[in-house]
C-alpha positions as CSV (number, residue, x, y, z in Angstrom):
1,M,0.0,0.0,0.0
2,I,2.8,2.4,1.0
3,R,4.7,1.5,-2.1
4,A,1.7,2.1,-4.3
5,L,1.1,5.5,-2.6
6,R,4.7,6.5,-3.2
7,K,4.3,5.6,-6.9
8,A,1.1,7.6,-7.2
9,I,2.7,10.7,-5.5
10,L,5.8,10.3,-7.7
11,A,3.5,10.2,-10.8
12,L,1.7,13.3,-9.7
13,V,4.9,15.2,-9.0
14,L,6.4,14.2,-12.4
15,G,3.1,15.2,-14.2
16,A,3.1,18.5,-12.5
17,G,6.7,19.1,-13.3
18,L,6.2,18.3,-17.0
19,G,3.2,20.6,-17.0
20,V,5.3,23.5,-15.6
21,V,8.0,22.8,-18.2
22,A,5.4,22.8,-21.0
23,L,4.0,26.1,-19.8
24,F,7.5,27.7,-19.9
25,V,8.1,26.3,-23.4
26,F,4.9,27.6,-24.9
27,F,4.5,30.9,-23.0
28,P,7.5,33.2,-23.4
29,V,5.8,35.7,-21.0
30,L,6.3,33.2,-18.2
31,R,10.0,32.9,-19.0
32,G,10.1,36.7,-19.0
33,A,8.5,36.7,-15.6
34,A,11.1,34.3,-14.3
35,C,14.0,36.1,-15.8
36,P,13.0,39.7,-16.8
37,G,16.5,40.7,-17.7
38,C,16.7,37.9,-20.2
39,Y,13.9,39.7,-22.2
40,G,15.3,43.2,-21.9
41,L,13.2,44.2,-18.9
42,E,14.3,46.3,-15.9
43,P,12.7,46.5,-12.5
44,V,10.8,49.6,-11.4
45,S,9.6,47.8,-8.3
46,T,9.3,44.2,-7.0
47,T,6.0,44.0,-9.0
48,L,6.7,46.0,-12.1
49,F,9.3,45.4,-14.9
50,V,9.5,47.6,-18.0
51,E,11.3,47.5,-21.3
52,A,14.8,48.9,-20.8
53,G,14.2,51.7,-23.3
54,M,11.2,53.1,-21.5
55,P,11.9,56.7,-20.4
56,D,12.0,57.5,-16.7
57,H,8.9,59.8,-16.9
58,A,6.9,57.0,-18.6
59,R,8.0,54.5,-15.9
60,G,6.9,56.8,-13.2
61,A,3.6,57.5,-14.9
62,L,2.9,53.8,-15.3
63,A,3.7,53.0,-11.7
64,T,1.3,55.8,-10.6
65,E,-1.4,54.4,-12.9
66,I,-0.9,50.9,-11.5
67,A,-1.2,52.2,-8.0
68,A,-4.4,54.1,-8.9
69,A,-5.9,51.0,-10.6
70,R,-5.2,48.8,-7.6
71,G,-6.8,51.5,-5.4
72,R,-10.0,51.4,-7.5
73,I,-10.1,47.6,-7.4
74,A,-9.6,47.6,-3.6
75,Q,-12.7,49.8,-3.3
76,V,-14.7,46.9,-4.7
77,F,-12.7,43.8,-3.6
78,G,-11.1,44.9,-0.4
79,P,-7.4,44.3,0.4
80,A,-5.3,42.8,-2.4
81,R,-4.6,39.1,-2.4
82,A,-2.9,38.6,-5.8
83,H,0.8,38.2,-6.1
84,L,1.8,40.0,-9.2
85,R,4.5,40.4,-11.7
86,I,3.7,43.0,-14.4
87,L,5.7,43.1,-17.6
88,A,5.3,46.3,-19.6
89,C,6.5,46.9,-23.1
90,A,7.1,50.3,-24.8
91,S,7.6,48.7,-28.2
92,A,6.0,46.1,-30.5
93,A,9.3,44.2,-30.7
94,C,9.3,43.8,-26.9
95,D,5.7,42.6,-26.9
96,R,6.4,40.0,-29.6
97,R,9.4,38.7,-27.6
98,L,7.0,38.0,-24.7
99,G,4.5,36.2,-27.0
100,G,2.2,39.1,-27.8
101,R,0.0,38.7,-30.8
102,G,-1.8,42.0,-30.9
103,A,-3.8,42.0,-27.7
104,A,-3.4,45.2,-25.6
105,A,-2.8,43.1,-22.4
106,V,-3.2,39.5,-21.2
107,T,-3.3,38.1,-17.7
108,Y,-1.9,34.7,-16.9
109,S,-3.1,33.5,-13.5
110,L,-3.1,30.4,-11.3
111,G,-5.0,31.2,-8.2
112,A,-3.3,34.1,-6.4
113,V,-0.2,34.1,-8.6
114,S,-0.5,36.2,-11.7
115,V,1.7,37.6,-14.6
116,V,0.3,40.5,-16.6
117,R,1.8,41.3,-20.0
118,L,1.2,44.8,-21.2
119,A,1.6,45.9,-24.9
120,P,2.3,49.5,-25.6
121,R,-1.4,50.2,-26.2
122,G,-2.3,48.5,-23.0
123,L,-0.6,51.2,-20.8
124,T,-3.9,52.9,-20.1
125,P,-5.9,53.3,-16.8
126,T,-8.8,51.3,-18.2
127,V,-6.8,48.4,-19.5
128,L,-4.7,48.3,-16.3
129,T,-7.7,48.2,-14.1
130,H,-9.4,45.5,-16.3
131,E,-6.4,43.2,-16.2
132,L,-5.6,43.7,-12.5
133,T,-9.3,43.0,-11.7
134,H,-8.7,39.6,-13.3
135,T,-5.8,39.0,-10.9
136,E,-7.9,39.7,-7.8
137,T,-10.9,37.7,-9.1
138,H,-8.6,34.7,-9.7
139,A,-7.0,35.1,-6.3
140,R,-10.4,34.7,-4.7
141,L,-11.4,31.8,-6.9
142,G,-8.3,29.9,-6.1
143,I,-6.6,27.3,-8.2
144,W,-9.3,24.7,-8.0
145,G,-12.0,27.3,-8.7
146,Q,-10.2,28.3,-11.9
147,V,-9.5,24.8,-13.2
148,S,-13.0,23.7,-12.4
149,N,-14.6,26.7,-14.1
150,R,-16.5,27.7,-11.0
151,M,-16.9,31.2,-12.6
152,P,-17.6,31.2,-16.4
153,I,-15.3,33.3,-18.5
154,W,-18.1,35.7,-19.4
155,M,-18.6,36.7,-15.8
156,D,-14.9,37.0,-15.2
157,E,-14.7,39.4,-18.2
158,G,-18.0,41.1,-17.2
159,I,-16.6,41.9,-13.7
160,A,-13.4,43.3,-15.2
161,V,-15.4,45.6,-17.5
162,L,-17.6,46.8,-14.5
163,V,-14.6,47.5,-12.2
164,S,-12.7,49.3,-14.9
165,D,-15.8,51.3,-15.8
166,D,-15.0,50.8,-19.5
167,P,-17.0,53.4,-21.5
168,R,-16.7,51.4,-24.6
169,Y,-19.0,48.7,-23.2
170,L,-21.1,50.5,-20.5
171,R,-23.6,53.3,-20.3
172,P,-23.6,55.7,-17.4
173,G,-25.5,54.6,-14.3
174,T,-25.2,52.2,-11.4
175,G,-27.3,49.2,-12.4
176,P,-28.8,47.3,-15.4
177,E,-29.4,50.6,-17.1
178,R,-25.7,50.5,-17.9
179,C,-26.3,47.7,-20.4
180,L,-25.1,48.7,-23.8
181,K,-25.7,45.3,-25.4
182,P,-28.1,42.8,-23.8
183,P,-26.9,39.2,-24.1
184,R,-29.1,37.5,-26.8
185,A,-27.1,34.2,-27.2
186,P,-25.3,31.9,-24.8
187,L,-22.0,33.5,-23.9
188,P,-18.7,31.5,-23.8
189,V,-18.2,29.6,-20.6
190,A,-14.6,28.2,-20.9
191,P,-11.6,30.5,-21.2
192,R,-10.4,28.9,-24.4
193,S,-13.7,29.8,-26.1
194,W,-13.5,33.5,-25.3
195,G,-10.5,34.6,-27.4
196,P,-11.8,33.5,-30.8
197,V,-15.2,35.1,-30.3
198,A,-13.8,38.3,-28.8
199,A,-11.3,38.6,-31.7
200,Q,-14.3,38.7,-34.1
201,D,-16.7,40.8,-32.1
202,R,-15.5,43.1,-29.3
203,S,-19.1,43.9,-28.3
204,I,-19.1,40.6,-26.5
205,Y,-17.5,42.5,-23.6
206,A,-20.6,44.7,-23.5
207,A,-22.8,41.6,-23.5
208,A,-20.8,40.0,-20.7
209,A,-20.9,43.1,-18.6
210,C,-24.7,43.3,-19.1
211,A,-25.2,39.6,-18.2
212,T,-23.1,40.2,-15.0
213,L,-25.2,43.3,-14.1
214,L,-28.5,41.4,-14.6
215,W,-27.2,38.6,-12.4
216,M,-26.0,41.0,-9.7
217,E,-29.4,42.8,-9.6
218,K,-31.1,39.5,-8.7
219,N,-28.4,38.1,-6.4
220,G,-27.3,40.9,-4.0
221,A,-24.9,42.9,-6.2
222,W,-21.3,42.7,-5.2
223,A,-22.1,41.1,-1.8
224,G,-23.8,38.3,-3.7
225,V,-20.6,37.7,-5.7
226,W,-18.4,37.6,-2.5
227,R,-20.8,35.3,-0.7
228,R,-20.7,32.8,-3.5
229,L,-16.9,33.0,-3.8
230,A,-16.5,32.6,0.0
231,A,-18.8,29.6,0.1
232,R,-16.9,28.1,-2.9
233,K,-20.2,27.9,-4.8
234,P,-20.4,28.0,-8.6
235,L,-21.2,31.3,-10.3
236,P,-23.5,32.5,-11.6
């Protein structure tokens, strides 16, 4: 019995190790997070690493915007739980080295541990707040909550749109009147399904935000979200 248990544990460890190796092979941004200097990035803080050619005034402005974004998120989420490494590029070449393919920003999370890759056009308050909202949402979901899809991707994106107050996808207001595009078809549930749809139709972010607003109206607003997360119940 003990021998069989040892074999099972060894198999799990080896499988996890191979999984980590595969992630580093296929995602250069993760290699960049592990060795920023290898990808031409310099530290601004323990959290933020920027392209070496980024001017000092731009570095300072970005650090200030990140702090402001985290402050806005804390007003909704409470104290930060995510452990971050933010990689910011000032050029398209830097973004390509980190695996960028045109997106303004992408967040890679596993529970409370997150890496955020920012392309040059992603260095804006709205995009920063959107991506950092993902990191706090995933920190509260936890690893198992993420891998088991306890929260569908449309709600994950809808929450990020709401917290970032993105005017591209929301009307003014405080409740469902903010809906710019009511969801008229089933929205993607799995993360892998979101990218292809969003690449073809950006208004899916507006539909996701509206679906999230409608759910929150019937389920206790933000308090309802936190209750479900704390109880480890599926959302929505």
